N, C-alpha and C positions, 0 to 999 in steps of 0.2 A: 562218425567218419565214412563216407562211401566208400563203398567196395569198387576196384578197378581191377580186371583180369587181360593181363597182355596176353599172348599166342604168341609173341618174343618178345627177347627186350629190342628197345628202340633205342637212338641216340641220348646222350646221359644229360643234355639242357632240358630235354623233354624227359624224361626220365627224373629228373631232380623236381619240375615243375609239377608232374604228378605226385611222388613224393611228398611236397610240399602242401596238400591237397586234398588227398584221399588215404588211403591203407591198399595201398599193392602188394598185387598177388604174380610174377612172370612163369610161363611155361618153361620151362629148365631142361627139357630133358631131350635128345639129339634127335628122336625122332618126332614127324609133327603130331600135333596132339589128336584124338581119332573125335569121331563126329560122339561117342559116348562119353569120351570125357569132357568135353567139351560141353555139350546137355550137362551134366551135373556141374559144369564151374561154374556156366550160366546162369542155375539157382542159388547162387552165393554172393551175386554182384548186382551191381545200379551200373554198371560199365563195363562195356566189352571194346578191346582192342584189338584186332583183326588185321588181318593182311590177303592174297589176292589168293593165295592159297588154301586158304581153310573156309569150304563150306558152309557157310551157314544157313545153316538146310532150317525149313518148318519146323523141322521136329525141337530145332536149337533155340530156331525165338519163341516158340509155345513154351519149352523147359523156360526159358527166362523169364517172361511175362505171368505167367503164373506164379513168378514170386515178385522177385520185384526193378528186372531189368528194366530201363530206360532208353540207354542207344548204343547203337552200334557202331565203335569210330574205327575207319576202315586206310590203313597208311597204305592206298592206292589212291587214281583216280576212276581206273576203272570198278565197277562192285557190279559182274555177272552172278559173282560166286555165292552171292546173299541173295535171299527171298527176300525183296523190298516190300512188294505187294502184301506179303503177308506180316513184315515189319510194320508196317503202314494201317494195318488192320489192325492188328495189335497194342498198335502205341505207341512202335519203341522207335526214333530216329534213331537216322541211317546217315553217316558222313562220311567224307570222302576227301581228296587232297588236289581237290583242278589246280589249273594254272602251274604251277610250281615247276614240273616236270618235263614241257614241249618242249625247251632248246635242250635241253638234256640226251629226248630221244630223240627229238630231229637229230642232233650230233648221232648217233647210235646207228640210225637207218642210214645216214650217210658215211656213216667208218663202213658198214658194212656192203651198202653200194661200191663203195669205193673200193675193198679189198675182192667184193665176187668180181668186179667188171677186169683186175690188173692180176687175176688167181693170185694173193698173197698167203692166203692161206695154204695152199696146196703146193709155193715153191718153199716156206717158209717149215712145212711138214718134212719138205724132199731131203731142204739143210737137215737135221735134224735126226733123218736117216742116214746121213753118210750120203746121200746122193746130189753130184754137182754134175747137170748136164752139160758137158762141151755147146759152148754156144751154136745155137743153131738157127734160122730163120723162121719155126715156127715153134721151137723150143717156151713154152708157159706165157703165150703170146692170151694178151687175151682181147678188152674190147677200149677203145675211146671211150670217155664222158662228156669230155668236154665238146659239146655242138651238137650231144645227141640228141634225143628224144623222151625226154620221163612222162609218165601214165601216174599221176596220185589217186589212187583209191580212198576218197573222207576226204573232206579240203576245209579242215578245221582247222585249232591251232595248231597241230603238229603238220597235218600234211602244207598247209601257206608256211611254217617253219620250214620246211624241208624245201619247195618252192621259193623260198629266200635265197637258199645254199644254191642251187641249182644256179638260179641267175648269173650269177661267178663263171661257173661256167656257161655259157652262151646257152644250154641248153633248153629248146623249144619244150613247152609246160604244161601238160593235157590234165585235166583234171575230173572227175565224174564222185557223183553223190545224187542224191534225194532230192536235191533243190537248190537251181542253179543260187549263183551267188557272186550278184555285179557289182559289189565294190571290191572281195578277196580278185576280180579279176582283175580289176584297175591297180588295186596295189601289186600286183606279182606280174603280170599278165599273160598267165594260164589262162588255156582255149577249155571250156566248156563242153564235154563230148557224152555219149554213152558207154555205156561199160565196153561192150562190144569193138562201139568205135576208138574208143584210148588201145585196146589190148590189141588191134590189127596194126595202130601206126607203133605204139609206142615200144624202145629199143628196152626201156628198165618200166620196169612198172610195181611201186609200191602203196602197200597198205596199212593207212591210218584209220577207216575207219571202228567205229563202234560194234562189238557182237551185241548182233539181234539175230533174231526171228530171219528175219529179211537177210540179214550178209551171211549168217551161218551156211556153211557147204558153198556162198557164192562163186568163188575157183573154182569149179571142176574140170572135168575133162571137157569136153562143152567150150569154156573161155580157156582152158588150156590150150585147144587147139585152136582156138582161134591167133592167140598170140604170135608175135611176129618170131621166127625163125631164125633161133639164136637167145632175141631177149631171155631179159633177167629179172628173178621176182625174188623181191622182198617185203618179208612179214616183222613187225614190231608192234604191232596192235593185238591180233588173237589168230591165235592157231587153229582154231576152230571153221579161222572165216575159208581153210583149203582143207578140199581134199589129198591126203599128203598120200594116195595112193595112185593116185590119178596124176601127183606130182612125180612121184617119182617113176612112172611109165614117163612122162613126158621127157625128162631128164633123162636117161637110162638106152631112151631114143635115138637121142642130142639135137629134140626138137626144140628143148630150152638148155641156151649154154651154162645158166648155173641156178642155182639160189642162195640167199640167205635171212634165214629163220633165226630172231627171237624167242619166238613167241614157239607150240607143238601142241598137237592136239593127241594125246594128253602131255603134262607135264607131270616129273620129266619124264622125255622120250623113252619108249621101251629099247634098248640096248640091242636087243634083235631088230630093227625099224629096217627097215631096209633103207632109208636115205642117210643113215651113216655110214655104208658099206661105196657109195658116192664122194668121189673125190673134189667134184665141182658143190659140191653145200656144204655152205657156213650154217655150223647153229650155237646159237648163244645160249647161256641157262637165263632167257628172261630180265638180264642186265640192263634195260632203257633205259629207267630211273635210277641207275647206278653209277650218281657221282655221290661224290662226301656231300658239297653243298646243297642238292636238291633233296636227298636223303634224311638230310640236317632240317630242313625243313619243312618235308615230310612229317619229319614227327615231332615237330612243334604244330601245326597243324593240327597232327592225329590228337594231341595232347588237349590241344584247347579244344575240337570237339568231344570229345568225351566227358572233358572237366564243364563243359555248359550241357551238357546232355544229363547229367547226373544229381547238380544244381539245379535241373528243373526249367532252364534258360536255353535259347533258340541257336539249333548250334548256328559257328561260323559259314561253315560249308555243308550241307543239309542238301543229301539228293531226295530224300522225301516232304519238303515243305507241305502237304497237305496233312501231313500229321497230326499240326498243330492246329489247324483248324478241327479236327478231328476230338480231340485233349474237351475243347470245352464244350 
């Protein structure tokens, strides 16, 4: 019977599917598995189920390939934690869970945008601290969302889903990405712009691009300076896209009104990060896909990928399909 190692337990229906078809081992310690421990585990199995928080390095893959590892199935859409090029060279298929979390992540991006705009977390915190300021014209005043301009960086499925939500608030929607998408523009009435143009015009800027060499650090000191005074920045993509030191400067200087981040660099964010000192910054622990329905479906897709891989079949959701041509 094929062996599969999981770095975290997933939803019961997926576990049942796995247990019917393979011998399963789950990492059960409170602390995340280390690289050294993972190197040891992959040498004993045909399949690995990983999370976005697990660095699947070249060393890990080489250890697996030296024995019988056939597949790495990740419970996430993103896979920048996996050395995919090395996996392909070693003949290891890599799977992910595309499409399933589009609306869920767009929901969270919208929730963060609304919360930052209307200073919801600041008000909540004051109440819990026993602070209830007398009504005044400027007390906890935020900014209107209705009729404002939204700039979307990365106009794939999630970016377009956010644009659909913006339509209900009669927002002007701008977008930028490497290539213009005329079909998406027609569907969403969004307007294509360069990054600098978008930053200068948008009241809210939200990131939905993939992390790559091109997008890493794409929002730095210069880009933040180009943003409108009083603008709000939202990030549910990847923390490494933003220079957090530059973001702190822009916020503490009052140039930006607020920021709402579901992702940071690194994760978890260090407790001594100056961003945690700013009341106008909302930080959530990478929960973009965290709805029960979405995580359940992700679990099943992850199980389907790994079981296909250990059975030497093509993965239904494969990141590196070129691995199959290489195997021939």
